[in-house]
N, C-alpha and C positions, 0 to 999 in steps of 0.2 A: 553526498548521501551517507557516507560513514559517520560524519559528524551528526547529522540529523537522527540516525539510527542510535547512536551512542546517547545523545541527549534524551531521546524518547525513553530508552531503557533506564537511564540514570534517574530520571525524574518520574518514572512510572506513569507516563501519559500516553495518550493516543495521538498519533499524527496521521492526518489524511493528506495524501499526495494525489493530485489530479494530473495525469499526463498521457501522452500518446506514445511515450517511449517504453516499449516492452522489455527493454534491458534492465529496467528498475524492479521488475517482479521479484527478483532474487532477494530484495531487501524487505519484501512485504509478507506479513502473516496472512492477510486475506487480500484477494483481488476481486474487484467487482467490475462488471461490464455494463456500460449504459448504452442501451439501444432504444431509440425513439423515446427517450425520456424515462425508461424503466431500468432500474438497477437489478442485476442478477449476480449472485455469488458465482465467480468463475473458478477460483482456486482458493484452497484453504491450507494453511500451514506451509512450511518450507521443507 
């Protein structure tokens, strides 16, 4: 994850990670939750 985070910042791009592992939340600027096919913003910022 550190490599992915570094490359994302270096190249000034957006990376979307889909996971069930909540331990990765610390790497994210925004976290969305999908329930019954609907995305909702769960957490913003670190």
